[in-house]
C-alpha positions as CSV (number, residue, x, y, z in Angstrom):
1,M,67.3,23.0,7.8
2,N,70.8,23.0,9.4
3,D,69.9,23.8,12.9
4,G,67.0,23.7,15.3
5,K,65.3,20.9,17.3
6,F,62.5,18.4,16.9
7,G,60.0,16.4,18.8
8,F,57.9,13.4,17.8
9,K,54.8,11.5,18.8
10,R,53.8,8.0,17.9
11,V,50.2,7.2,17.2
12,R,48.3,4.0,16.3
13,R,45.2,4.1,14.2
14,R,42.7,1.3,14.0
15,F,40.4,0.9,11.0
16,R,36.7,0.6,11.7
17,R,36.6,-2.4,9.5
18,P,39.8,-4.1,8.4
19,L,40.9,-2.7,5.0
20,R,40.9,-5.7,2.6
21,T,43.5,-5.7,-0.1
22,G,44.7,-8.4,-2.5
23,M,47.5,-9.1,0.0
24,G,45.2,-9.5,3.0
25,P,43.5,-7.3,5.5
26,V,45.1,-4.3,7.3
27,E,43.6,-3.7,10.8
28,A,45.7,-0.8,12.0
29,V,48.6,1.4,11.1
30,E,51.4,3.1,13.1
31,R,52.2,6.7,12.4
32,I,55.0,9.1,13.7
33,L,54.3,12.8,13.8
34,I,57.3,15.2,13.9
35,Q,57.4,18.8,14.9
36,S,60.5,20.8,13.9
37,Q,61.5,24.1,15.4
38,T,64.0,26.5,13.9
39,E,64.6,30.2,13.9
40,L,62.4,30.3,10.8
41,G,59.4,28.8,12.6
42,I,57.6,25.5,13.4
43,G,57.0,22.7,10.9
44,Y,55.2,19.4,10.9
45,G,55.8,16.1,9.1
46,E,54.6,12.5,9.2
47,V,56.3,9.2,8.9
48,A,53.7,6.8,7.4
49,P,55.0,3.5,6.1
50,W,52.5,1.2,4.4
51,P,52.5,-2.6,4.2
52,G,54.1,-4.0,1.1
53,F,56.4,-1.0,0.4
54,P,60.2,-1.4,0.9
55,T,60.6,1.6,3.2
56,E,61.9,1.8,6.7
57,T,59.6,0.4,9.4
58,T,58.1,2.4,12.2
59,E,60.5,0.8,14.6
60,T,63.5,1.7,12.5
61,A,62.3,5.3,12.2
62,I,61.8,5.5,16.0
63,E,65.4,4.3,16.5
64,V,66.8,7.0,14.2
65,L,64.7,9.7,15.9
66,H,65.9,8.6,19.3
67,S,69.5,8.5,18.2
68,A,69.3,12.2,17.0
69,Q,68.4,13.2,20.6
70,G,66.2,16.1,19.5
71,S,68.8,17.7,17.2
72,L,67.3,18.6,13.8
73,S,70.7,19.0,12.1
74,H,71.8,15.6,13.4
75,L,68.5,14.0,12.2
76,T,68.7,15.7,8.8
77,A,72.3,14.6,8.3
78,V,71.5,11.0,9.1
79,V,68.5,10.9,6.8
80,E,70.3,12.6,3.9
81,A,73.0,10.0,4.1
82,A,70.6,7.0,4.2
83,P,68.4,6.5,1.1
84,Q,66.8,3.5,2.9
85,L,64.9,6.1,5.0
86,P,62.4,7.6,2.5
87,C,59.6,8.1,5.0
88,L,61.8,10.1,7.3
89,A,63.1,12.1,4.3
90,A,59.5,12.9,3.2
91,A,58.6,13.9,6.8
92,L,61.5,16.3,7.0
93,S,60.6,17.7,3.6
94,S,57.1,18.5,4.9
95,C,58.7,20.3,8.0
96,R,60.9,22.3,5.7
97,H,58.0,23.4,3.4
98,W,55.4,23.7,6.2
99,D,54.6,27.4,5.7
100,A,53.5,26.8,2.1
101,I,51.8,23.5,3.1
102,A,49.8,25.1,5.8
103,A,48.7,27.9,3.4
104,F,47.4,25.4,0.8
105,G,43.7,25.4,0.4
106,G,43.3,24.3,-3.2
107,G,41.4,21.3,-4.5
108,L,42.2,18.3,-6.6
109,P,39.8,15.9,-8.3
110,C,39.7,12.7,-6.2
111,A,39.0,9.1,-7.0
112,G,36.6,7.2,-4.7
113,L,37.9,4.1,-2.9
114,L,35.5,1.2,-3.1
115,T,35.7,-1.2,-0.1
116,D,34.1,-4.6,0.3
117,D,31.1,-2.9,2.0
118,P,28.1,-3.6,-0.4
119,R,26.7,-0.1,0.4
120,D,29.9,1.7,-0.7
121,F,29.2,1.9,-4.4
122,A,25.8,3.6,-4.0
123,K,27.3,6.0,-1.6
124,K,30.2,7.0,-3.9
125,N,27.9,7.3,-6.9
126,A,25.6,9.6,-4.9
127,E,28.5,11.7,-3.7
128,G,29.5,12.4,-7.3
129,F,32.8,10.6,-7.7
130,R,33.6,10.2,-11.4
131,T,36.5,7.8,-10.9
132,L,36.5,4.8,-8.6
133,K,39.3,2.6,-7.4
134,V,38.5,-1.1,-6.9
135,K,40.6,-3.5,-5.0
136,I,41.1,-6.9,-6.8
137,L,40.4,-9.4,-4.1
138,P,40.9,-13.2,-4.4
139,E,37.2,-13.6,-5.1
140,T,36.9,-10.7,-7.6
141,T,36.0,-11.7,-11.1
142,I,36.1,-9.9,-14.4
143,N,32.3,-10.2,-14.6
144,D,32.1,-8.3,-11.3
145,I,33.9,-5.4,-12.9
146,R,31.8,-5.6,-16.0
147,S,28.7,-5.3,-13.8
148,L,30.2,-2.3,-12.1
149,L,30.9,-0.6,-15.4
150,A,27.4,-1.2,-16.5
151,S,26.0,0.7,-13.5
152,F,28.6,3.5,-13.3
153,A,29.1,6.2,-15.9
154,G,32.6,7.2,-14.9
155,T,36.0,5.5,-15.1
156,L,37.6,2.7,-12.9
157,R,41.1,1.9,-11.6
158,L,41.8,-1.6,-10.6
159,D,44.4,-2.4,-7.8
160,A,45.7,-5.9,-7.3
161,N,48.2,-5.0,-4.6
162,A,50.9,-7.3,-6.0
163,S,48.6,-10.3,-5.5
164,L,48.4,-11.9,-9.0
165,D,50.4,-14.6,-10.7
166,L,51.6,-14.0,-14.3
167,A,48.8,-15.9,-16.0
168,T,46.1,-14.2,-14.0
169,A,47.7,-10.8,-14.5
170,R,47.7,-11.4,-18.3
171,A,44.0,-12.3,-18.2
172,W,43.1,-9.2,-16.3
173,L,45.2,-7.0,-18.6
174,D,43.5,-8.4,-21.7
175,F,40.3,-7.2,-20.1
176,V,41.6,-3.9,-18.9
177,R,43.1,-3.0,-22.3
178,S,39.8,-3.8,-24.0
179,E,37.8,-1.4,-21.7
180,P,38.4,2.3,-22.4
181,R,36.8,3.2,-19.1
182,I,39.4,1.4,-17.1
183,Q,42.4,3.6,-16.7
184,F,44.9,1.0,-15.5
185,L,45.6,-2.1,-13.5
186,E,47.7,-1.1,-10.5
187,Q,50.6,-3.4,-9.3
188,P,49.4,-6.7,-10.7
189,L,52.6,-8.7,-9.8
190,P,54.8,-8.7,-6.7
191,V,57.7,-6.2,-6.5
192,G,60.6,-7.3,-8.6
193,H,58.7,-9.9,-10.5
194,A,60.3,-10.8,-13.8
195,G,56.9,-11.0,-15.5
196,Y,56.7,-7.2,-15.8
197,A,59.0,-7.4,-18.7
198,S,56.5,-9.4,-20.7
199,L,53.4,-7.6,-19.6
200,G,54.3,-4.3,-21.2
201,T,53.6,-0.9,-19.8
202,A,50.3,-0.1,-21.4
203,K,47.7,0.4,-18.7
204,V,50.0,-1.2,-16.1
205,A,50.7,1.2,-13.2
206,L,53.5,0.6,-10.6
207,D,52.7,1.3,-7.0
208,E,54.5,-0.9,-4.6
209,S,57.3,-1.3,-7.2
210,F,57.8,2.5,-7.3
211,L,59.2,4.2,-4.2
212,T,61.5,7.0,-5.2
213,P,62.7,8.1,-8.7
214,A,66.2,6.8,-8.1
215,G,67.0,4.0,-10.5
216,L,63.5,3.8,-12.0
217,E,63.5,1.7,-15.1
218,W,59.8,1.9,-16.1
219,D,58.2,4.0,-18.9
220,G,54.6,3.4,-17.9
221,P,52.3,5.0,-15.3
222,I,53.3,5.3,-11.7
223,I,51.5,5.8,-8.4
224,V,53.2,8.2,-6.1
225,K,52.6,8.1,-2.4
226,P,54.1,11.5,-1.3
227,L,54.8,10.2,2.3
228,L,56.9,7.3,0.9
229,V,58.7,9.1,-2.0
230,G,61.7,10.4,-0.1
231,D,63.0,14.0,-0.3
232,W,60.3,16.2,-1.9
233,D,62.7,18.6,-3.5
234,H,64.5,15.8,-5.3
235,F,61.2,14.3,-6.4
236,L,59.9,17.7,-7.8
237,A,63.2,18.2,-9.7
238,W,62.8,14.7,-11.2
239,R,59.2,15.3,-12.1
240,K,60.1,18.6,-13.8
241,A,62.6,16.7,-15.9
242,D,60.1,13.9,-16.7
243,A,56.9,15.9,-17.0
244,T,55.1,13.8,-19.6
245,R,55.0,10.6,-17.5
246,A,51.5,9.5,-16.3
247,V,51.5,10.1,-12.6
248,T,48.8,9.5,-10.0
249,Y,49.2,10.6,-6.4
250,S,47.8,8.4,-3.7
251,S,47.3,8.4,0.1
252,C,48.8,5.9,2.5
253,F,46.1,6.6,5.1
254,E,48.0,9.4,6.9
255,T,46.7,11.8,9.6
256,A,45.7,15.4,8.8
257,I,49.4,16.5,8.9
258,G,50.5,14.0,6.3
259,R,47.4,14.6,4.2
260,Q,47.9,18.4,4.1
261,G,51.5,17.9,3.0
262,A,50.7,15.2,0.4
263,L,48.0,17.3,-1.2
264,W,50.3,20.3,-1.4
265,L,52.9,18.1,-3.1
266,A,50.4,16.7,-5.6
267,A,49.2,20.2,-6.4
268,Q,52.7,21.2,-7.5
269,D,52.2,18.8,-10.5
270,L,50.3,20.5,-13.2
271,V,49.4,17.3,-15.2
272,T,48.4,14.8,-12.5
273,N,45.3,12.6,-12.7
274,A,42.6,12.5,-10.1
275,V,44.3,11.8,-6.8
276,G,43.7,8.7,-4.6
277,F,42.8,10.4,-1.3
278,D,39.4,9.0,-0.5
279,T,40.7,7.7,2.8
280,L,38.8,9.8,5.3
281,G,36.2,8.1,7.6
282,H,37.9,4.7,7.6
283,F,39.4,4.9,11.1
284,E,37.8,4.7,14.5
285,M,37.0,8.2,15.8
286,D,40.4,9.4,17.0
287,G,40.4,13.1,16.0
288,R,43.4,12.7,13.6
289,D,41.4,13.3,10.4
290,R,40.4,17.0,10.0
291,H,39.9,17.5,6.2
292,V,36.6,17.3,4.4
293,G,36.0,14.2,2.1
294,G,34.3,13.9,-1.3
295,P,35.1,14.0,-5.0
296,E,37.4,17.0,-4.5
297,A,40.3,16.6,-2.1
298,R,41.0,20.0,-0.6
299,G,43.7,21.4,1.6
300,A,42.4,22.8,5.0
301,L,43.0,26.4,6.0
302,D,41.0,26.3,9.3
303,I,43.2,23.9,11.3
304,S,45.3,25.1,14.2
305,W,48.3,22.8,13.7
306,S,49.8,23.7,17.1
307,Q,46.5,22.6,18.7
308,F,46.4,19.5,16.6
309,W,49.9,18.7,17.9
310,R,48.9,19.3,21.5
311,D,45.8,17.1,21.1
312,L,47.8,14.1,19.9
313,T,48.2,11.3,22.5
């Protein structure tokens, strides 16, 4: 992608109910949608930073986009020279692979996301989810999870969002490692916490602590958010060289553009677990979700992406 031009649009999405995590509630997210144009055609990508991850901010991305003045080659050169811009790198990767992305209609098993809505569990169970992701909130207890296991026949994933101290993380891990139907405890400690060295890697999955493969010193499971992982070609090359690692792909509440690209990237991995893309229906009705939800996350072949772009405000 050495020539061409680009345009971008900034959108704000508000959750219907604040999304509660171990680090606190998230009420809204900012997203930047990019449209690239080259002699090969039109592509789309999405810049989708998520709270708690050490990526560029939306404001930084906007500054970089403005500085490129619509020149795709200029923007590409800046992003390739700046590893601190992984969201922009992922968005440009999506633009570059858009023909294949738009043609992706395959399906991947999907884990259900439990919120703090008391009706949520019955709904996910009825919809047929076989894996559920549960946020560890300040008031969540081990007995709460035991009760959930007693009423659910599938497997669980627990996500602490970097909110635990070392003693509490150890207590949770003792429980998780004793329960075969709990796959892992996700990001128990803050990013960079020295306590990870003493926790061990068994059933500990890094999320906020994993961004791109560069410099990764962790042998355990990782959670990959495709829109935060940087250049997708670099990531796929790394994944091919490290194919035995336990990897789970997860959403960062992107729009339909980002979701289509993220599912395509996850589908390139032949040994991935159920993906964490049960993120539809959480926002106010803004027309920016277009896929169908449920226990299978599928690409969408019936979307006019040019019309989707025109409809953005």
